[in-house]
C-alpha positions as CSV (number, residue, x, y, z in Angstrom):
1,X,0.0,0.0,0.0
2,X,3.1,2.2,0.0
3,X,2.4,3.5,3.5
4,X,5.1,5.9,4.9
5,X,5.4,4.1,8.3
6,X,4.4,0.4,8.1
7,X,6.0,-0.5,11.3
8,X,3.0,0.8,13.3
9,X,0.8,-1.8,11.5
10,X,3.1,-4.6,12.5
11,X,3.3,-3.3,16.1
12,X,-0.5,-3.3,16.2
13,X,-0.7,-6.9,15.0
14,X,1.7,-7.9,17.9
15,X,-0.3,-5.8,20.4
16,X,-3.7,-7.2,19.4
17,X,-2.8,-10.9,19.1
18,X,-3.8,-12.6,22.3
19,X,-4.1,-16.2,23.6
20,X,-7.8,-16.5,22.6
21,X,-9.9,-15.0,19.9
22,X,-12.2,-13.4,22.4
23,X,-9.3,-11.5,23.9
24,X,-7.9,-10.5,20.5
25,X,-11.3,-9.3,19.3
26,X,-11.9,-7.3,22.5
27,X,-8.5,-5.7,22.4
28,X,-8.9,-4.9,18.8
29,X,-12.2,-3.1,19.4
30,X,-10.8,-1.1,22.3
31,X,-7.6,-0.3,20.4
32,X,-9.6,1.3,17.6
33,X,-11.6,3.3,20.1
34,X,-8.5,4.4,22.0
35,X,-6.7,5.3,18.8
36,X,-9.6,7.5,17.4
37,X,-10.0,9.2,20.8
38,X,-6.2,9.9,20.9
39,X,-6.2,11.2,17.3
40,X,-9.1,13.6,18.1
41,X,-7.3,14.8,21.3
42,X,-4.0,15.4,19.3
43,X,-5.7,17.7,16.9
44,X,-7.3,19.6,19.7
45,X,-4.0,20.0,21.7
46,X,-2.0,21.0,18.6
47,X,-4.6,23.6,17.7
48,X,-4.5,25.0,21.3
49,X,-0.7,25.4,21.4
50,X,0.9,25.2,17.9
51,X,4.0,27.3,18.6
52,X,4.3,27.3,22.4
53,X,6.3,24.3,23.6
54,X,6.3,25.4,27.2
55,X,2.5,25.2,27.1
56,X,2.3,22.3,24.7
57,X,4.4,19.8,26.6
58,X,2.6,20.4,30.0
59,X,-0.7,19.9,28.2
60,X,0.5,16.6,26.8
61,X,1.7,15.6,30.3
62,X,-1.7,16.4,31.8
63,X,-3.5,14.4,29.1
64,X,-1.2,11.4,29.7
65,X,-1.6,11.7,33.4
66,X,-5.4,11.9,33.1
67,X,-5.6,8.9,30.8
68,X,-3.2,6.8,33.0
69,X,-5.2,7.7,36.1
70,X,-8.6,6.8,34.7
71,X,-7.2,3.5,33.3
72,X,-6.7,2.4,36.9
73,X,-10.4,2.5,37.5
74,X,-11.4,0.0,34.8
75,X,-10.5,-3.5,33.9
76,X,-9.4,-5.7,31.0
77,X,-8.9,-3.8,27.7
78,X,-11.0,-0.8,28.7
79,X,-8.0,0.2,30.7
80,X,-5.8,-0.4,27.6
81,X,-8.0,1.9,25.5
82,X,-7.6,4.7,28.0
83,X,-3.8,4.6,28.1
84,X,-3.8,4.1,24.3
85,X,-5.8,7.3,23.9
86,X,-3.0,9.0,26.0
87,X,0.1,7.8,24.1
88,X,-1.6,7.9,20.7
89,X,-2.2,11.6,21.2
90,X,1.4,12.1,22.2
91,X,2.8,10.1,19.3
92,X,0.7,12.0,16.7
93,X,1.6,15.3,18.2
94,X,5.4,14.5,18.2
95,X,5.2,13.4,14.6
96,X,3.5,16.7,13.6
97,X,5.4,19.0,15.9
98,X,7.8,20.1,13.2
99,X,4.8,20.9,10.9
100,X,1.7,21.6,13.0
101,X,-0.3,22.4,9.9
102,X,0.0,18.8,8.9
103,X,-1.6,17.4,12.2
104,X,-4.8,16.2,10.6
105,X,-2.9,14.2,7.9
106,X,-0.7,12.6,10.5
107,X,-3.7,11.7,12.7
108,X,-5.5,10.1,9.8
109,X,-2.3,8.2,8.8
110,X,-1.8,6.7,12.2
111,X,-5.4,5.7,12.5
112,X,-5.0,4.0,9.2
113,X,-2.0,2.0,10.3
114,X,-3.8,0.8,13.4
115,X,-6.9,-0.2,11.6
116,X,-4.8,-2.0,9.0
117,X,-3.0,-4.0,11.7
118,X,-6.3,-4.9,13.4
119,X,-7.8,-6.1,10.1
120,X,-4.7,-8.2,9.3
121,X,-4.8,-9.9,12.7
122,X,-8.5,-10.4,12.5
123,X,-8.2,-12.0,9.0
124,X,-5.6,-14.5,10.2
125,X,-7.6,-15.2,13.3
126,X,-10.8,-16.0,11.4
127,X,-9.0,-18.7,9.4
128,X,-8.6,-20.7,12.6
129,X,-11.9,-19.7,14.3
130,X,-14.3,-22.0,12.5
131,X,-15.6,-23.5,15.7
132,X,-15.2,-20.4,17.8
133,X,-18.7,-20.2,19.3
134,X,-18.9,-23.9,20.2
135,X,-15.4,-23.8,21.8
136,X,-16.3,-20.6,23.8
137,X,-19.4,-22.2,25.2
138,X,-17.5,-25.4,26.1
139,X,-14.7,-23.4,27.8
140,X,-17.1,-21.2,29.7
141,X,-18.9,-24.3,31.0
142,X,-15.6,-26.0,31.9
143,X,-14.4,-22.9,33.8
144,X,-17.6,-22.7,35.9
145,X,-17.5,-26.4,36.5
146,X,-14.0,-26.1,37.9
147,X,-15.0,-23.3,40.2
148,X,-18.0,-25.3,41.5
149,X,-15.8,-28.4,42.0
150,X,-13.2,-26.4,43.9
151,X,-15.7,-24.8,46.2
152,X,-17.5,-28.1,46.9
153,X,-14.2,-29.7,47.7
154,X,-13.5,-26.9,50.2
155,X,-16.9,-27.4,51.8
156,X,-16.1,-31.1,52.2
157,X,-12.9,-30.2,54.0
158,X,-14.7,-27.8,56.3
159,X,-17.6,-30.1,57.2
160,X,-15.1,-32.9,57.7
161,X,-13.1,-30.5,59.9
162,X,-10.0,-31.3,58.0
163,X,-6.7,-29.6,58.8
164,X,-5.9,-26.5,56.7
165,X,-9.3,-26.3,55.0
166,X,-9.6,-22.5,55.2
167,X,-6.1,-22.1,53.9
168,X,-7.2,-24.0,50.8
169,X,-10.4,-21.9,50.6
170,X,-8.6,-18.5,50.5
171,X,-6.4,-19.6,47.6
172,X,-9.4,-20.1,45.5
173,X,-10.4,-16.5,45.4
174,X,-7.7,-15.7,42.9
175,X,-8.9,-18.5,40.7
176,X,-12.4,-17.3,40.8
177,X,-11.4,-13.8,39.8
178,X,-9.4,-15.0,36.9
179,X,-12.3,-17.0,35.6
180,X,-14.5,-13.9,36.0
181,X,-12.2,-11.9,33.8
182,X,-12.4,-14.6,31.1
183,X,-16.2,-14.5,30.9
184,X,-16.1,-11.2,29.0
185,X,-13.9,-12.7,26.3
186,X,-16.0,-15.8,26.1
187,X,-19.1,-13.5,25.4
188,X,-17.2,-11.9,22.6
189,X,-16.4,-15.3,21.0
190,X,-20.0,-16.5,21.3
191,X,-21.1,-13.5,19.2
192,X,-24.8,-12.5,19.3
193,X,-26.0,-14.2,22.4
194,X,-28.4,-14.0,25.3
195,X,-27.3,-13.4,28.9
196,X,-25.1,-16.5,29.4
197,X,-22.2,-14.3,30.6
198,X,-24.4,-12.5,33.2
199,X,-25.5,-15.9,34.6
200,X,-21.9,-17.0,34.7
201,X,-20.9,-13.9,36.6
202,X,-23.8,-14.5,39.0
203,X,-22.7,-18.1,39.5
204,X,-19.1,-17.0,40.4
205,X,-20.5,-14.4,42.9
206,X,-22.5,-17.2,44.5
207,X,-19.3,-19.3,44.7
208,X,-17.5,-16.4,46.4
209,X,-20.4,-16.2,48.9
210,X,-20.1,-20.0,49.5
211,X,-16.5,-19.7,50.4
212,X,-17.3,-17.0,52.9
213,X,-20.2,-19.2,54.3
214,X,-17.7,-22.0,54.7
215,X,-15.5,-19.7,56.7
216,X,-18.4,-18.9,59.0
217,X,-19.4,-22.5,59.2
218,X,-15.9,-23.5,60.4
219,X,-16.2,-20.9,63.2
220,X,-19.6,-22.3,64.3
221,X,-18.4,-25.8,64.3
222,X,-15.5,-24.8,66.6
223,X,-17.7,-22.6,68.9
224,X,-21.0,-24.6,69.1
225,X,-21.8,-28.0,70.4
226,X,-22.2,-30.1,67.3
227,X,-22.2,-33.6,68.8
228,X,-25.8,-34.2,67.9
229,X,-26.9,-37.5,66.2
230,X,-29.3,-35.6,63.8
231,X,-26.7,-33.1,62.8
232,X,-24.0,-35.8,62.4
233,X,-26.2,-37.9,60.2
234,X,-27.3,-34.8,58.1
235,X,-23.7,-33.7,57.7
236,X,-22.7,-37.2,56.6
237,X,-25.4,-37.1,53.9
238,X,-24.3,-33.7,52.7
239,X,-20.7,-34.8,52.7
240,X,-21.7,-37.8,50.5
241,X,-23.5,-35.4,48.2
242,X,-20.6,-33.0,47.9
243,X,-18.1,-35.9,47.2
244,X,-20.2,-37.1,44.3
245,X,-20.8,-33.6,43.0
246,X,-17.8,-33.4,40.6
247,X,-18.9,-36.6,38.7
248,X,-22.6,-35.5,38.5
249,X,-22.1,-31.8,37.5
250,X,-20.3,-32.7,34.3
251,X,-23.5,-34.3,32.9
252,X,-26.1,-31.6,32.1
253,X,-28.9,-34.3,32.1
254,X,-28.3,-35.0,35.8
255,X,-28.5,-31.3,36.9
256,X,-32.3,-31.4,37.6
257,X,-31.8,-34.5,39.8
258,X,-28.8,-32.7,41.5
259,X,-31.0,-29.7,42.3
260,X,-33.8,-32.0,43.5
261,X,-31.5,-33.8,46.0
262,X,-30.1,-30.5,47.1
263,X,-33.6,-29.2,47.7
264,X,-34.3,-32.3,49.8
265,X,-31.2,-31.7,51.9
266,X,-32.2,-28.0,52.4
267,X,-35.7,-29.2,53.6
268,X,-34.0,-31.4,56.1
269,X,-32.0,-28.5,57.4
270,X,-35.0,-26.3,57.6
271,X,-37.0,-28.8,59.5
272,X,-34.3,-29.3,62.1
273,X,-33.6,-25.6,62.3
274,X,-37.2,-24.8,63.0
275,X,-38.2,-24.6,66.7
276,X,-40.3,-27.4,67.8
277,X,-42.3,-28.4,70.9
278,X,-44.8,-31.1,71.7
279,X,-47.6,-29.2,70.1
280,X,-45.6,-28.3,67.0
281,X,-44.4,-31.6,65.6
282,X,-44.7,-35.3,66.5
283,X,-42.0,-37.9,66.4
284,X,-43.6,-39.5,63.4
285,X,-42.5,-36.5,61.3
286,X,-38.8,-37.1,61.9
287,X,-36.9,-36.1,58.7
288,X,-34.1,-38.5,59.4
289,X,-35.2,-42.0,60.5
290,X,-33.7,-43.1,63.7
291,X,-33.0,-39.7,65.1
292,X,-35.2,-38.0,67.8
293,X,-34.6,-34.3,67.9
294,X,-37.9,-33.7,69.6
295,X,-37.0,-34.7,73.1
296,X,-39.4,-32.9,75.4
297,X,-37.5,-33.5,78.7
298,X,-34.8,-30.9,78.4
299,X,-33.0,-29.2,81.2
300,X,-31.2,-25.8,80.8
301,X,-28.0,-27.4,79.5
302,X,-29.9,-29.5,77.0
303,X,-31.9,-26.5,75.9
304,X,-28.8,-24.6,75.1
305,X,-27.3,-27.6,73.2
306,X,-30.6,-28.0,71.3
307,X,-30.4,-24.3,70.2
308,X,-26.8,-24.9,69.1
309,X,-28.1,-27.7,66.9
310,X,-30.7,-25.5,65.4
311,X,-28.1,-22.7,64.7
312,X,-25.9,-25.2,63.0
313,X,-28.7,-26.5,60.8
314,X,-29.7,-23.0,60.0
315,X,-26.2,-22.2,58.9
316,X,-25.9,-25.5,56.9
317,X,-29.2,-24.8,55.1
318,X,-28.1,-21.3,54.1
319,X,-24.9,-22.7,52.8
320,X,-26.8,-25.2,50.7
321,X,-29.0,-22.4,49.5
322,X,-26.0,-20.5,48.1
323,X,-24.8,-23.7,46.4
324,X,-28.2,-24.2,44.9
325,X,-28.2,-20.7,43.5
326,X,-24.7,-21.2,42.1
327,X,-25.8,-24.4,40.3
328,X,-28.9,-22.8,38.9
329,X,-26.9,-19.8,37.5
330,X,-24.3,-22.3,36.1
331,X,-27.1,-24.2,34.4
332,X,-28.6,-21.0,32.9
333,X,-25.2,-20.0,31.5
334,X,-24.9,-23.2,29.4
335,X,-27.6,-22.2,26.9
336,X,-29.6,-19.2,25.6
337,X,-32.9,-18.7,27.4
338,X,-35.6,-17.1,25.2
339,X,-36.9,-13.8,26.6
340,X,-34.2,-13.7,29.3
341,X,-33.4,-10.2,30.5
342,X,-31.2,-11.1,33.4
343,X,-28.2,-8.8,34.1
344,X,-25.4,-9.1,36.6
345,X,-22.4,-6.8,36.8
346,X,-19.5,-7.5,39.2
347,X,-18.4,-4.6,41.4
348,X,-14.6,-4.1,41.5
349,X,-12.3,-2.3,43.8
350,X,-11.3,1.2,42.6
351,X,-8.1,2.6,44.1
352,X,-8.2,6.4,43.9
353,X,-4.7,6.8,45.4
354,X,-3.1,4.5,43.0
355,X,-4.9,6.2,40.1
356,X,-3.5,9.6,41.2
357,X,0.0,8.0,41.6
358,X,-0.2,6.5,38.1
359,X,-1.3,9.8,36.6
360,X,1.5,11.8,38.4
361,X,4.2,9.2,37.2
362,X,3.1,9.5,33.6
363,X,2.9,13.3,33.7
364,X,6.4,13.4,35.3
365,X,7.9,11.2,32.7
366,X,6.6,13.4,29.9
367,X,7.9,16.6,31.6
368,X,11.4,15.0,32.2
369,X,11.8,13.9,28.6
370,X,10.4,17.2,27.2
371,X,12.9,19.1,29.4
372,X,15.8,16.9,28.0
373,X,14.6,17.6,24.5
374,X,14.3,21.4,25.0
375,X,17.8,21.6,26.6
376,X,19.6,19.3,24.1
377,X,17.6,19.9,20.9
378,X,18.2,16.2,20.2
379,X,17.0,15.4,16.6
380,X,15.4,12.2,18.0
381,X,14.0,14.0,21.0
382,X,10.4,14.0,19.8
383,X,10.5,10.3,19.2
384,X,12.1,10.0,22.7
385,X,9.1,11.7,24.2
386,X,6.6,9.7,22.1
387,X,8.0,6.3,23.1
388,X,8.2,7.4,26.8
389,X,4.5,8.1,26.8
390,X,3.8,4.7,25.2
391,X,5.8,2.9,27.8
392,X,4.4,4.9,30.8
393,X,0.9,4.2,29.5
394,X,1.6,0.4,29.5
395,X,3.1,0.6,33.0
396,X,0.0,2.4,34.2
397,X,-2.1,-0.8,33.5
398,X,0.1,-3.0,35.7
399,X,-1.0,-3.8,39.3
400,X,2.6,-3.8,40.4
401,X,4.6,-1.4,38.1
402,X,7.9,-2.2,39.9
403,X,7.9,-5.8,38.7
404,X,6.6,-4.9,35.3
405,X,9.1,-2.2,34.6
406,X,12.2,-4.5,35.1
407,X,10.9,-7.1,32.7
408,X,9.9,-4.5,30.1
409,X,13.4,-3.1,30.2
410,X,14.9,-6.5,29.6
411,X,12.6,-7.1,26.6
412,X,13.6,-3.7,25.2
413,X,17.3,-4.5,25.4
414,X,16.7,-7.9,23.8
415,X,14.8,-6.2,20.9
416,X,17.7,-3.8,20.5
417,X,20.2,-6.7,20.1
418,X,18.0,-8.6,17.6
419,X,17.3,-5.4,15.7
420,X,21.0,-4.8,15.3
421,X,21.6,-8.2,13.8
422,X,18.6,-7.8,11.4
423,X,19.5,-4.3,10.3
424,X,23.3,-4.7,9.8
425,X,23.6,-8.4,8.9
426,X,20.5,-9.7,7.3
427,X,18.3,-6.9,5.9
428,X,21.0,-5.4,3.6
429,X,20.7,-8.6,1.6
430,X,16.9,-8.2,1.2
431,X,15.5,-6.9,-2.1
432,X,11.9,-8.1,-1.9
433,X,9.2,-8.4,0.7
434,X,9.2,-12.2,0.5
435,X,12.8,-12.5,1.5
436,X,12.3,-10.0,4.3
437,X,9.7,-12.4,5.9
438,X,12.4,-15.1,6.0
439,X,14.4,-13.0,8.5
440,X,11.7,-11.0,10.2
441,X,9.2,-13.9,10.6
442,X,11.4,-16.1,12.9
443,X,12.4,-13.2,15.0
444,X,8.8,-12.3,15.7
445,X,7.9,-16.0,16.1
446,X,10.4,-16.5,18.9
447,X,8.9,-13.5,20.7
448,X,5.5,-15.1,20.3
449,X,6.7,-18.2,22.0
450,X,8.2,-16.2,24.8
451,X,5.0,-14.3,25.2
452,X,3.2,-17.6,25.8
453,X,5.5,-18.5,28.7
454,X,4.4,-16.8,32.0
455,X,8.0,-16.4,33.2
456,X,9.0,-14.4,30.1
457,X,5.7,-12.8,29.0
458,X,6.6,-9.4,30.4
459,X,9.8,-9.1,28.5
460,X,8.4,-10.6,25.4
461,X,5.6,-8.0,25.3
462,X,8.3,-5.2,25.1
463,X,10.3,-7.2,22.6
464,X,7.5,-7.7,20.2
465,X,6.1,-4.2,20.5
466,X,9.4,-2.3,20.0
467,X,11.2,-4.6,17.5
468,X,9.3,-3.4,14.4
469,X,9.9,0.3,15.4
470,X,13.7,-0.4,15.9
471,X,14.0,-1.9,12.4
472,X,13.0,1.4,10.7
473,X,10.8,-0.5,8.2
474,X,10.4,1.6,5.0
475,X,9.2,0.6,1.5
476,X,12.3,1.8,-0.4
477,X,15.4,1.9,1.8
478,X,17.2,0.2,4.7
479,X,18.1,2.1,7.9
480,X,21.7,3.3,8.0
481,X,24.0,3.2,11.0
482,X,23.5,6.8,12.2
483,X,19.7,6.5,12.0
484,X,19.8,3.1,13.8
485,X,21.9,4.2,16.7
486,X,20.2,7.6,17.1
487,X,16.6,6.5,16.9
488,X,17.0,3.3,18.9
489,X,19.1,4.9,21.6
490,X,16.0,7.2,22.0
491,X,13.8,4.0,22.3
492,X,16.0,2.4,24.9
493,X,16.5,5.7,26.8
494,X,12.7,6.2,26.8
495,X,12.2,2.8,28.4
496,X,15.0,3.6,30.9
497,X,13.5,6.9,31.9
498,X,10.1,5.3,32.3
499,X,11.5,2.6,34.6
500,X,13.4,5.3,36.6
501,X,10.3,7.4,37.0
502,X,8.0,4.5,38.0
503,X,10.6,3.3,40.5
504,X,11.4,6.7,42.1
505,X,8.3,8.9,41.8
506,X,5.7,7.6,44.3
507,X,7.0,4.0,43.9
508,X,4.6,1.1,44.4
509,X,4.9,-0.6,47.7
510,X,3.0,-3.8,48.5
511,X,3.0,-3.0,52.2
512,X,1.4,0.4,51.6
513,X,-1.1,-1.2,49.3
514,X,-2.0,-3.7,52.1
515,X,-2.5,-0.9,54.6
516,X,-4.6,1.1,52.1
517,X,-6.8,-1.8,51.1
518,X,-7.3,-2.7,54.8
519,X,-8.4,0.8,55.7
520,X,-10.7,1.1,52.8
521,X,-12.3,-2.3,53.6
522,X,-12.7,-1.4,57.3
523,X,-14.3,1.9,56.4
524,X,-16.8,0.1,54.2
525,X,-17.4,-2.4,56.9
526,X,-18.4,0.3,59.4
527,X,-20.8,1.7,56.7
528,X,-22.5,-1.7,56.5
529,X,-23.7,-1.3,60.0
530,X,-25.0,2.3,59.4
531,X,-28.8,2.3,59.6
532,X,-28.9,5.0,56.9
533,X,-26.9,2.9,54.4
534,X,-28.5,0.2,52.3
535,X,-25.8,-2.5,51.8
536,X,-25.7,-5.0,48.9
537,X,-24.1,-8.4,49.2
538,X,-23.0,-8.4,45.5
539,X,-21.2,-5.1,46.0
540,X,-19.5,-6.2,49.2
541,X,-18.4,-9.5,47.7
542,X,-17.3,-8.1,44.4
543,X,-15.1,-5.4,45.8
544,X,-13.5,-7.5,48.5
545,X,-13.0,-10.5,46.3
546,X,-11.0,-8.2,44.0
547,X,-8.9,-6.9,46.9
548,X,-8.5,-10.5,48.2
549,X,-7.2,-11.7,44.9
550,X,-4.9,-8.7,44.6
551,X,-3.3,-9.5,47.9
552,X,-2.8,-13.1,46.9
553,X,-1.2,-12.2,43.6
554,X,1.2,-9.8,45.3
555,X,2.1,-12.2,48.1
556,X,4.0,-14.5,45.7
557,X,4.2,-18.4,45.9
558,X,5.4,-18.4,49.5
559,X,3.8,-15.6,51.5
560,X,5.5,-14.3,54.7
561,X,3.6,-15.0,57.9
562,X,2.5,-11.3,58.2
563,X,1.1,-11.4,54.6
564,X,-0.6,-14.7,55.3
565,X,-2.2,-13.2,58.4
566,X,-3.3,-10.2,56.3
567,X,-4.9,-12.5,53.8
568,X,-6.7,-14.4,56.4
569,X,-7.8,-11.2,58.1
570,X,-9.2,-10.0,54.8
571,X,-11.2,-13.2,54.5
572,X,-12.4,-12.8,58.0
573,X,-13.5,-9.2,57.3
574,X,-15.3,-10.4,54.2
575,X,-17.2,-12.9,56.3
576,X,-17.9,-10.4,59.0
577,X,-19.4,-7.9,56.5
578,X,-21.7,-10.6,55.0
579,X,-23.0,-11.5,58.4
580,X,-23.6,-7.8,59.2
581,X,-25.6,-7.4,55.9
582,X,-27.7,-10.5,56.7
583,X,-28.3,-9.2,60.2
584,X,-29.5,-5.9,58.7
585,X,-31.8,-7.8,56.3
586,X,-33.2,-9.7,59.3
587,X,-34.1,-6.4,61.1
588,X,-35.7,-5.1,57.9
589,X,-38.1,-8.0,57.9
590,X,-39.5,-6.7,61.2
591,X,-40.5,-10.2,62.6
592,X,-38.4,-9.7,65.7
593,X,-40.0,-8.1,68.8
594,X,-38.3,-5.0,70.3
595,X,-36.8,-7.0,73.1
596,X,-34.8,-8.9,70.4
597,X,-34.2,-6.0,68.1
598,X,-32.6,-3.8,70.7
599,X,-29.5,-6.0,71.4
600,X,-29.0,-6.5,67.7
601,X,-29.2,-2.8,67.0
602,X,-26.7,-2.2,69.9
603,X,-24.3,-4.6,68.3
604,X,-24.6,-2.8,64.9
605,X,-24.0,0.5,66.7
606,X,-20.8,-0.7,68.3
607,X,-19.6,-2.2,65.0
608,X,-20.3,1.2,63.2
609,X,-18.5,3.2,65.9
610,X,-15.7,0.8,66.6
611,X,-12.3,2.0,65.3
612,X,-10.1,0.6,68.1
613,X,-12.0,-1.3,70.8
614,X,-13.3,-4.1,68.7
615,X,-13.1,-6.4,71.7
616,X,-15.9,-4.3,73.2
617,X,-18.1,-4.8,70.2
618,X,-17.4,-8.6,70.4
619,X,-18.5,-8.6,74.1
620,X,-21.7,-6.8,73.2
621,X,-22.3,-9.3,70.4
622,X,-21.8,-12.2,72.9
623,X,-24.2,-10.5,75.3
624,X,-26.7,-10.2,72.5
625,X,-26.3,-14.0,71.8
626,X,-27.0,-14.7,75.5
627,X,-30.0,-12.4,75.5
628,X,-31.5,-14.0,72.3
629,X,-31.0,-17.5,73.8
630,X,-33.0,-16.4,76.8
631,X,-35.7,-14.9,74.7
632,X,-35.9,-18.0,72.5
633,X,-36.5,-20.2,75.5
634,X,-39.7,-18.3,76.5
635,X,-40.9,-17.3,73.0
636,X,-44.1,-19.0,71.7
637,X,-44.3,-17.7,68.2
638,X,-42.6,-20.1,65.7
639,X,-41.7,-17.5,63.1
640,X,-40.2,-15.2,65.8
641,X,-38.1,-18.1,67.2
642,X,-36.9,-19.0,63.7
643,X,-35.8,-15.4,63.2
644,X,-34.0,-15.4,66.6
645,X,-32.2,-18.6,65.5
646,X,-31.0,-16.8,62.4
647,X,-29.9,-13.8,64.4
648,X,-27.9,-16.0,66.7
649,X,-26.4,-17.7,63.6
650,X,-25.0,-14.4,62.4
651,X,-24.1,-13.0,65.8
652,X,-21.9,-16.0,66.7
653,X,-19.7,-15.3,63.7
654,X,-19.7,-11.6,64.3
655,X,-18.6,-11.9,67.9
656,X,-15.9,-14.5,67.3
657,X,-14.5,-12.7,64.2
658,X,-14.2,-9.4,66.0
659,X,-12.7,-11.0,69.0
660,X,-10.0,-13.0,67.2
661,X,-9.2,-10.2,64.6
662,X,-9.0,-7.2,66.8
663,X,-5.6,-6.3,65.6
664,X,-6.5,-6.5,61.9
665,X,-9.8,-4.5,62.5
666,X,-7.9,-1.7,64.2
667,X,-7.2,0.7,61.3
668,X,-5.5,3.2,63.6
669,X,-2.2,1.4,63.7
670,X,-0.1,-0.9,61.5
671,X,-1.1,-4.6,61.5
672,X,1.5,-6.8,63.1
673,X,-0.4,-10.0,62.7
674,X,1.0,-12.1,65.5
675,X,-2.1,-12.6,67.7
676,X,-4.6,-12.6,64.8
677,X,-2.6,-14.9,62.7
678,X,-2.2,-17.5,65.4
679,X,-5.9,-17.6,66.3
680,X,-7.0,-17.7,62.7
681,X,-4.5,-20.5,62.0
682,X,-6.1,-22.4,64.8
683,X,-9.5,-22.1,63.2
684,X,-8.2,-23.2,59.9
685,X,-6.6,-26.3,61.4
């Protein structure tokens, strides 16, 4: 096509090509959107300051900072589109800086390169995407099945009181979140579809709630007397169901039978959780043959143990309810439902401070490189600035820029070495495009292999992205020595400056991030208890699952004891918040008398106001449990007693969690983790 800068099209192919077609198609769409946005912005900025560099470069810095900051608030390739809008604007402006009147032509040219690269990648992808929709549905189903199998295995360990069950549970949050990210790409591959992706996201939210329920169940099993024949027999039946679950869920024809059996187990739990006296039920109505839960000759100690049994059955029934919901949503995600209008959007954590830091780093890098260019009048200075904005934009999308910058620099240096060999040894012998591909193809192919390996993916991304630019690809000539060293030194220096800025200007710190996430989470926790605030379980689970997975990713393969304690404290806080929301829902139903509502409201008040003395809130919660136990003994209304049982179910977890995690819940001082870690470890074992 005789384009004047074909390297950008090749770079686009590399940037867009991903592991799956859904990812590639999604990234291609957002790359086009980001490119057009950046092109429009470049025309506006150049028109605003055509001959005023000391105004023009700060405006570019502000635009880069704004795009980098906003990119921190969104996920997947929406984040990529924002940073792309930033550095596309910078690249077009730098290309047109020597001739501002030509800005529109440069903007249209760059947009043409990008669209050409996207179309080339899409054409090659379509050749191998003949069964794309069927494969996407199969992969979505397989991912959800794996999540359900993981969580049922964890529940088996918890009900069987196996050692380390909760440590296994917390590791699964990262897996769930990664599956959630892939749902969006599966939707793209399926093409015009119903709401299968929404049902899949809802199923994963239920799985997250199940893991939290399991954490609460483990606490109740430790705190309450569960040596009851009826509970033991019911737990054994449920364990048998959970152990057979992986084999049965893989067959869609058995899902209705699976749900029917699960409903039966829930009915058993409801029946045993319900309060009963001689006038309520007879022994002939026993849900489990051979067990007699309706012993009418109960002393005070037996009455307390009997209430413990009801609490455990209540907790078990609610756990099975979440599992039933997860299975139903999974089943709905496997096929299109006519007339379905279901919608589910996962709430994510938004870190305002990190967004500001990313924006300031990007703006600072632009100002530093612009200052170097103004002082030195370097002929390659404009390209130096343009590549710096590109690299800073990519760094802004990384959760941990410190780790990403090092790998990116290694990839840039590798690209420089390979480009030197190609430019000075192989490309001078090239006279046609066909022979060029013999040299260039293997060089890019090796980078593709490296990109598919997690240990080298970061460096390979820089290698593949920068190599075409370093080759100086033109239609009618080969880059000479002066141009190579001058322009590519600008590329390497741009990467070096970006690494330096991201490591020195407000550098990322995992310890600071843990402290910040903890404080945000605890602030939201207190809001849950505010009577003027309407909490939502999906919002609480979505945001804290995101934070939880972030902590696990940054902890590495062998977390230190303090980090492990922080992770467990985060899981405990997630469970605490869910029980507070359920307690609020219980109060909203208004079945409880004032004598039962007042102690619950007092607990919520102390939770809302507690910033340091969480042990006091725990004591109030324990007192509320004792008060409700006493009220239950003399209450005659069955519905009221059932609601009291639910309240005790939630309060037991709230009291124990606040008592054993007092250090973690105290946001006024750094978390040391010793006392909390030991107690939580005891629960998990």
